[in-house]
N, CA and C of each residue as an Amber inpcrd file, in Angstrom:
protein
   255
 -30.7230000  -3.1320000  47.7730000 -31.5210000  -2.7120000  46.7560000
 -32.8740000  -3.1390000  46.8150000 -33.1390000  -4.4070000  46.9640000
 -34.3240000  -4.7470000  47.3250000 -35.3190000  -4.3370000  48.2090000
 -34.6470000  -4.0350000  49.4010000 -35.2760000  -3.4880000  50.6820000
 -35.6960000  -2.0460000  50.2800000 -34.9560000  -1.3670000  49.4630000
 -35.1870000   0.0270000  49.2080000 -36.5890000  -0.0760000  48.3910000
 -36.5890000  -0.9840000  47.2880000 -37.9820000  -0.9300000  46.4820000
 -39.2810000  -1.4750000  46.8410000 -38.8370000  -1.9220000  48.4240000
 -40.1790000  -2.3660000  49.0300000 -40.8440000  -1.1240000  49.5100000
 -40.0270000   0.0370000  49.4880000 -40.7230000   1.1320000  50.2410000
 -41.5300000   1.8490000  49.2330000 -42.5690000   2.2890000  49.6120000
 -43.3530000   3.0910000  48.6400000 -42.9500000   4.6100000  48.3470000
 -42.3720000   5.0750000  49.0490000 -41.9220000   6.7510000  48.6490000
 -40.5280000   6.2810000  47.7350000 -39.7610000   5.6530000  48.1050000
 -38.3570000   5.1500000  47.2300000 -38.9320000   4.7530000  45.8050000
 -39.8270000   3.7940000  45.7860000 -40.5970000   3.2660000  44.5040000
 -40.9960000   4.2630000  43.5910000 -41.8800000   5.1890000  44.3150000
 -42.2250000   6.2690000  43.5180000 -41.2210000   7.3000000  43.0230000
 -40.3400000   7.8290000  43.6740000 -39.2380000   8.6530000  43.7800000
 -38.3000000   7.7900000  42.3030000 -37.7970000   6.7540000  42.6090000
 -37.4240000   6.0880000  41.3140000 -38.2460000   6.0500000  40.0000000
 -39.4120000   5.8280000  40.0970000 -40.2990000   5.8590000  39.2280000
 -40.3900000   7.1920000  38.4280000 -40.8420000   8.1900000  39.2950000
 -40.8260000   9.6840000  38.6270000 -39.3100000   9.9870000  38.0000000
 -38.2480000   9.7080000  38.5160000 -37.0180000  10.1660000  38.1890000
 -36.7490000   9.6430000  36.9430000 -37.1320000   8.3760000  36.7880000
 -37.3630000   7.4450000  35.3640000 -38.0350000   8.2770000  34.0720000
 -39.1480000   8.4440000  34.6840000 -40.1390000   9.2410000  33.5880000
 -39.4160000  10.6100000  33.4080000 -38.7600000  11.4220000  34.3620000
 -38.6740000  12.4790000  34.2470000 -37.2680000  12.5890000  33.0890000
 -36.6080000  11.5090000  33.1750000 -35.3470000  11.6630000  32.6470000
 -35.5110000  11.0620000  30.9940000 -37.0430000  10.3910000  30.8840000
 -37.0720000  10.1200000  29.6200000 -37.5780000  11.2200000  29.1790000
 -38.5010000  11.9000000  29.6550000 -39.2110000  13.2430000  28.9010000
 -38.0790000  14.0910000  28.6640000 -37.0760000  14.3540000  29.2940000
 -35.8010000  14.9990000  28.9750000 -35.1440000  14.7930000  27.7750000
 -34.9910000  13.1640000  27.9270000 -34.2510000  12.8920000  26.3900000
 -35.0150000  12.6880000  25.2200000 -36.2130000  12.5420000  25.1920000
 -37.0200000  12.5590000  24.0430000 -37.2370000  13.8720000  23.6980000
 -37.4740000  14.9230000  24.6580000 -38.0120000  16.5460000  24.2890000
 -36.7190000  17.2640000  24.0170000 -35.2980000  16.4790000  23.9710000
 -34.2500000  17.5430000  23.6240000 -33.9550000  17.7890000  22.1950000
 -33.5960000  19.0250000  21.5860000 -33.8340000  19.1910000  20.3140000
 -32.1130000  18.8690000  20.1440000 -31.8030000  18.5120000  18.7660000
 -30.4320000  18.2410000  18.3780000 -29.8800000  19.4910000  18.4220000
 -28.5160000  19.3310000  18.5010000 -27.6480000  20.6350000  18.5780000
 -27.5210000  21.3920000  17.3140000 -27.6250000  22.7300000  17.1850000
 -27.5650000  23.3590000  15.9220000 -26.9040000  24.8640000  16.0960000
 -25.9160000  25.0750000  15.3050000 -25.3370000  26.1490000  15.6100000
 -25.5150000  27.4250000  14.5090000 -26.5240000  27.4880000  13.8300000
 -26.8140000  28.4840000  12.8380000 -26.8730000  29.7390000  13.7400000
 -25.9120000  30.5460000  13.6390000 -26.1270000  31.9180000  14.3520000
 -25.2060000  32.8060000  13.5730000 -25.4250000  34.0710000  13.8360000
 -24.5350000  35.2950000  13.0720000 -23.5260000  35.5560000  14.1910000
 -22.1880000  35.8270000  13.6780000 -21.1730000  36.0150000  14.4130000
 -21.1700000  37.3750000  14.8510000 -20.2530000  37.9040000  15.8740000
 -20.4420000  39.5140000  16.1000000 -20.0880000  40.2140000  14.9760000
 -20.4260000  41.6750000  15.3070000 -20.2310000  42.4980000  14.2950000
 -18.6000000  42.9180000  14.3710000 -17.8910000  43.1350000  13.1890000
 -16.5560000  43.4620000  13.1410000 -16.6970000  44.8010000  12.3270000
 -15.7510000  45.7270000  12.4620000 -15.8540000  47.0160000  12.0870000
 -15.2150000  47.0890000  10.6430000 -14.3060000  46.2320000  10.3680000
 -13.9330000  46.2230000   8.7020000 -14.1230000  44.8830000   8.3250000
 -14.0800000  44.6590000   7.1130000 -14.1510000  43.5280000   6.2380000
 -12.7720000  42.5080000   6.5390000 -11.6800000  43.3730000   6.5200000
 -10.4920000  42.2400000   7.0550000 -10.6460000  41.8560000   8.4650000
 -11.1770000  42.7980000   9.3540000 -11.3000000  42.0570000  10.6700000
 -12.1770000  40.8370000  10.6340000 -13.2410000  41.1280000   9.8720000
 -14.2580000  39.8220000   9.7140000 -13.7350000  38.5840000   9.1720000
 -12.7500000  38.8700000   7.9910000 -12.2150000  37.6200000   7.4750000
 -11.2790000  36.8140000   8.2310000 -10.4840000  37.8400000   9.1720000
  -9.3420000  37.2120000   9.8500000 -10.0920000  36.4510000  11.0570000
 -11.3850000  36.7790000  11.3970000 -11.9220000  35.9580000  12.4960000
 -12.6200000  34.6690000  12.0000000 -12.9160000  34.7350000  10.5690000
 -13.5960000  33.4900000  10.3600000 -12.8470000  32.1790000  10.6250000
 -11.4750000  31.9820000  10.5540000 -10.9420000  30.7770000  10.7090000
 -11.2850000  30.2030000  12.3870000 -11.3670000  31.0510000  13.0950000
 -11.5720000  30.5840000  14.4990000 -12.8010000  29.8950000  14.7970000
 -13.7290000  30.2090000  13.6910000 -15.1660000  29.3440000  13.9880000
 -15.1770000  28.0980000  13.0960000 -14.1640000  27.2980000  12.4210000
 -13.9870000  26.4540000  11.8040000 -13.9770000  25.1840000  12.8260000
 -15.0330000  24.1810000  12.8250000 -14.7290000  22.8860000  13.8160000
 -15.3060000  22.0650000  13.2170000 -15.2450000  20.6620000  14.0350000
 -15.8510000  19.8530000  13.2160000 -17.2960000  19.7640000  13.1100000
 -17.9680000  20.5390000  14.0130000 -19.4860000  20.5830000  13.7520000
 -19.7840000  21.8340000  13.0200000 -18.9360000  22.9700000  13.1890000
 -19.4690000  24.3440000  12.3420000 -18.4580000  24.7820000  11.2890000
 -19.0550000  25.5430000  10.1600000 -18.4240000  25.9030000   9.1440000
 -18.9810000  27.4030000   9.0100000 -18.0730000  28.5930000   8.8930000
 -18.3750000  30.1080000   8.6350000 -18.8250000  30.1320000   7.2510000
 -19.3420000  30.9300000   7.2520000 -19.8080000  31.6010000   5.5520000
 -18.9650000  32.8370000   5.3100000 -19.2510000  33.2480000   4.2630000
 -18.3960000  34.5130000   3.6510000 -19.1340000  35.7670000   4.8930000
 -18.1380000  36.6580000   4.6490000 -18.5150000  37.8770000   5.5250000
 -19.4780000  38.7020000   4.4510000 -20.5350000  39.2440000   5.0400000
 -21.1830000  40.3910000   4.1130000 -21.5040000  41.4500000   5.0960000
 -22.0250000  42.5310000   4.5500000 -22.3370000  43.7280000   5.0420000
 -23.6280000  43.8440000   6.2910000 -23.5690000  44.3980000   7.3230000
 -24.5810000  44.7850000   8.2360000 -24.9330000  46.0330000   8.0730000
 -26.2770000  46.4060000   7.9470000 -26.7200000  47.8520000   7.9260000
 -27.3990000  48.0780000   9.0510000 -27.7020000  49.4840000   9.3010000
 -28.3850000  50.0220000  10.1360000 -29.9670000  49.7440000  10.0930000
 -30.7370000  50.0110000  10.9990000 -32.5260000  49.9000000  10.7910000
 -32.8490000  50.1210000   9.7850000 -32.5370000  51.2060000   9.1160000
 -32.9510000  51.7980000   8.0390000 -32.7120000  51.4620000   6.6760000
 -31.5740000  50.6360000   6.8380000 -30.8570000  50.0000000   5.3610000
 -30.1260000  50.8820000   4.7820000 -29.5310000  51.8430000   5.5720000
 -28.6440000  53.0370000   4.3100000 -27.3490000  53.0020000   4.7790000
 -27.0240000  52.6460000   6.2560000 -25.4430000  53.0210000   6.6980000
 -24.8950000  51.5530000   6.9400000 -24.0930000  51.1460000   6.5490000
 -22.9760000  50.1420000   7.0310000 -22.6990000  50.2720000   8.4030000
 -22.9420000  49.1300000   9.2550000 -22.5710000  49.2850000  10.6000000
 -21.2860000  48.1150000  10.9750000 -21.1050000  47.7820000  10.1100000
 -20.3500000  46.2760000  10.2270000 -20.2030000  45.5390000   9.4070000
 -19.5320000  44.3550000   9.7240000 -19.5140000  42.8840000   8.8190000
 -19.5170000  41.9110000   9.7450000 -20.4240000  40.7810000   9.2260000
 -20.5060000  39.7140000   9.9570000 -20.5890000  38.3330000   9.2650000
 -20.4840000  37.2770000   9.5590000 -20.9810000  35.9980000   8.7950000
 -21.8440000  35.2040000   9.7390000 -22.3720000  34.0030000   8.9570000
 -23.2720000  33.0850000   9.5880000 -22.3440000  31.7520000   9.4540000
 -22.5960000  31.2900000  10.8700000 -21.8140000  30.2170000  11.2880000
 -23.1030000  29.1160000  11.1220000 -22.6770000  27.9490000  10.3390000
 -23.6190000  27.1140000   9.8570000 -23.3120000  25.6730000  10.5440000
 -24.3520000  24.7760000  10.9080000 -23.8290000  23.6110000  11.4020000
 -23.5000000  22.4080000  10.1050000 -22.5530000  21.9080000  10.1050000
 -22.0740000  20.8570000   8.9870000 -23.2390000  19.7120000   8.8580000
 -23.8360000  19.4390000   7.7770000 -24.4970000  18.6800000   7.5020000
 -24.3140000  17.4620000   6.8530000
């Protein structure tokens, strides 16, 4: 190891790798799972799918109606998956 550190290229490569690794670790955001589930055609299908989203990190919310872009027609049902806090 000592002979490798005497070489300027190896020394600069190790230093650059250490700096890059430090940047990756410091700039990483914590994991979060706040997202909307896929659309389900019926309320029953939505409620049946909710237990599959329970984990030690996440918990699903209640099912709610999803409307089309005009806000007039119900196109399905979905729920929000939240990170446990």
